[in-house]
N, C-alpha and C positions, 0 to 999 in steps of 0.2 A: 596218195599215189601208191601203186603197187611196186614194191621193191623188186628189182630184177632177180635177186637171190631167192625171194619167195616164189616168184613165178617159176624159176627153174626147179625149185624143190617140189612145187605142186605137180609139175610135169613128171619128175622122177617118181613121185608118189603114185601117180596113175600107172606108169609103166611098171614099177615094181609090184604093185598090187595085181596087175594083169599077168605078170610073170608067175606069181605064186598061185593065182587062181584064174586061168584063162576064161572060164565061164563068166567071170565078172564083167568081161567086155560087153556082154549082152545088155547090161544095165546102162551103158554109156554109148549106145550106138550113134547118138547124135554128134559125138566128139570125133571129128575127122582129123587125120594126121596133120593137115595144114594149120590147125589151131595151135600146134606146138611152136614155141618161139625158137628153140634151138634145133638146128638141122639134124643133130644126132637123135634127138627125141622124135623128130618127125619120121626119120627112117625107121626107128625102132617101133613106133606106133603103127606105121604101115605094115611092117613085117608081122607084128602081133595080130593085126586084123586079117592079114592074108593066111597066117598059120591057123587062126581060129576058123576060117572059112574052109581051108583045104583039108585040114586034119582036126576036126572038132573033138575027136576022142583021144587025142594025144595027151598023155599024163603030164602033169605040171613039171615033173622032174626032167622031162625031155625038152621042154620048151626052150630053155637057154641054148641048148645045142642046136636046135632047129633054127632059132633066130640068128645065131652066130654064123651058120652056114649060108643063110640067105641075105645077110646084111654086110655090105662092103663099107664099113666105117672103121677108120683107123683107131685102134685101141679097144674095139668092141669085140670081145670074145666071150666064151662061156663063163670064165671067172668074173669078168666085169658084170655080166648080166646077173649072175648069182649074188654078187655084192649089191647090185641095184635092188634085187628082190629082198635081200635081207634088210636093206635100209628103209624099206617102205614102212611108214609109221603104223598104219592100221589098214591092212588090205581089205577088210570088210567095209571100209568107208570110201571105196573108190568113187562112188557117185558124188560125194561131197568134194573130193579132190578134183574131179572132172569139172565141177561147177566153178572152182577157183581158176582152173586153166581156161575155161571159156570166158570168164570175166576178164582175165588178163588179155585174152585175144581181142575181145570187144574194145577194151581200152586202147590197145595198139591200133586197131582199125580207126577208131575215133580220132586218135592223135594224128594218124596219117592223113585223114581227110581234112582235119583242121589245118594241118601244115600246108596242104595244097591250096586250101581256100585263102590262107594268109598271103600266098604269093600274089603280088599286085599285078592286076591285069592291065591291058593297054588303056582301058577307059576308066580305071579306078583312080580316084584322086589321092587316096592315102590309106594307111592301115586301118583295120577295123578293131577298135578297142574291145568290143564284145567278144570277138574271136580270140584275142590275146588273153582275156581273162578266162575264157573257157579252156584254152590250151594249157593254161597254168594249172588247171585242176586235173589234168591227165598227164601221164608220163610222156616226156618228149620222145620223139622217134630217135632211137640211138642206133649206132652201127651194130647190126646183128652179127652173130657168129657165122663163120663160113663153114661150108661142108668139109673143107680140108682141115679144119681145126680139130685137135684131139677131142675125144669125148669127155664131157665134164665128169669129174669124180662124183660118186654117190655122196649125198650129204651125210656128214657125220658131225655131231656137235663136238666142239672142242672140249677136251677134258682139262680139268685144272692140273697144272704142273706142280708136282710136289717140290718143295724147297723154294718156291716163289713166294712173293709177298701174299700173306693171308688177308683176305678181305674180312674185316670184323665189323659187325653192326651191333647196335645196342639191343637190349632185350625187347624193346617195343617193336622195332623193325623186324627182329628175328621172329617174333610171334606172327607178324603179318606175313612173312615169307612162308612160314609153316602152314598157315591157313591157305594161302594160294597154292602151295605145293600139294596139299591134300585135295583141294578142289580140282586141280589139273590132273592128278593121278586117279582120283575116284570121283568122276563128274556126276555120279548118281546123287551126290549130296547138294549139288548146286541149287536145285529148285527149293529145297528146304531152307538152306542158309540164306539165300537171296531174299526171302520174305521178311527177314528182320535185320540182316546185316547190310546197312546202306553203304554206298561207296565212299562217303565222306570220312569214314573211320580210318581209311588208309591214307598214307601220306600222299600229298600231291605229287604227281609225276608218274613214274613207271609203275609203281605198285597199284595205284588207283586205276590206271589205264588197263592193266592186265586184269584186275578184278572185273571192271566193267565189260571188258571183252569176253571174259569167261561167261558172265551172265547173259550177254546178248547171244552168244553162240548157242548156249543151252536153251534159251527161249525160242530160238529158231529150229530146235530139234536137230541141229547139226552136231556131229561128234566133237567133243571137247578134247583136243590134243594140242601138242606144241605148234603144229603148222596152222591149224584153223584159228587158234587164239592169236598167234602172232600176225596172221593175215588180218584179223579183225582189228587189232591194235592200229595197224597202218590205215585201215579203212576209216576208223574213227578219227584218226589224225587228219585225214583229208576232209572229213565231214565238218569238223570244227576248225579247220584251217590252222592247225597247230603242228609243230614239228615233233614227231615221235621218234625217239632214239631207242631202239631195242637191240639192234645188232651192231651198234657203234662201239668204239673202243672203250668208252666210259662205262658201258653196260654189256660186257662180253657174254653172250649166250646166257642171259638172265633166265629166259624160259627153259633152256636146256638144264640149267642148274635146278630149277624148280621141278622139272620132270624127273630128275635123278635123286632128289633129296629123299632120304629115308624118313617116312612118316607113317604113323599109325592111323588106320581108318577111323574117322571120327574126330581127329584132331582139329579139323576145321570148325566143328560145332563147339567143342570145348574151348579152344583158344579164341574162336570168334566171339564168344560171349565175354571173355576177358578183354579183348580189344574193344568191344562195344561198351563195356562198363567203364573202361579207362577213358574212352572218348566222352562219355556222359559226365564223368567226374570232372574232366577238363572243362567242359562247357559250363557246368554248374559253378566251378571255381571262377571262371571268367565272368559269368553273369551276376553271381551273388557273393563274390568274394569280399566286397567292401561293406556288406551289411552286417551290423553287430546284432547277433542273436542271443547274447548272453543274458539279456533281460528277460528272455522268454523261458529260461531254464527254471524248473520248479524250485521254490524256496529261495529265490534271489530276487532282489528288487532292482529297479532301474538304476543304471549308473548315472551319477550326477554329471552334468555337462562340465567340460573342462574350463569353460570361460566364466562360469558362475563361481564366485568366491565370497565367503562370509565376511562382512565388514566389521563385525563385532558380535558381542553376545546377543543372543536373541532375547528381547525383553519378554518377561513373564506377564502374560495377560490374565487379569482377574476375571473369573467368570461372572457374568452378569447375574444380579440377584434374581431370584425367582419372582415372578409376578404373583402378587397376592390378590385374591379376589376382592372386589370392592366391599366395604363394610355394609352390613345389612342395616338399613334404617328401621328403627322401631316405630311402627305405626301407633298413634295415640289411642289409648284405651277409652272407649266411649262407654260411660256409665249410663245405664238405663235410668230414665227419669220416672221413678215410681211414685205416684201420688198415694197419700194415705186415704 
């Protein structure tokens, strides 16, 4: 299911990208303001479209001021809009963020229709199990925000507090984190690495799910960043009917930590080979660890079995005498009978 925080972040990414580049709205003309879930975002999207239509040549620096003058939303001013623009992850990828917003809107519509269909009618005998199962696969209809509510703060990943408990992982998991951080920050390596680094080398759970999401997003030719990867993690969790915990307390801002980890370009290739070699060694040890290969070493003989013990001295066997050829029989000499 689509996490509500992810849907809000996708909407803010679209609006922030449009604030920084109003011409980008031409790429997402299909996305109407009513597809936004939050009323503040609906009002801002409508104002952006109106400003783009009325003053198409207005520079991007003036857009926050124009929107603030035409939008009557509590807490929305020029400063708020500029912070919203600065928080946009990748303005050039507005089309991908718009598809995420549209996907979340379709899921909300589907959940609403399913909820209405589940309401028992006068001639209905009982609930429909098929509708119940289908409704479980989409997010339930929740109480939406009201227009009078304050505008949501632009998304900012939580930073690690100094002086708090330091999260330490072993060297093996740290290598996996560096590989993921390099792929997330330099996605041009994903296609090369994914041809030989299979997902099973990562630990089961969050790390493997993040790697699979990165590969899937790259194969779709979508931009690989924190928002798109986290969205794909939740999408895969719904597909395989597993519970994915990315933004829960036990994994606070894991992707944000990967996105801000200092890595050298190419670390994913170098450390990925080490991770792969380590996994192969582990598999070989598990599969062939019980086989004694010392007898195959050059210059060594086979080890005697432990259960065979000598009962006494080995008797000396005399070699058999050589076979002699049979004696040659002398044929009788026949004297010629010579007559005088």
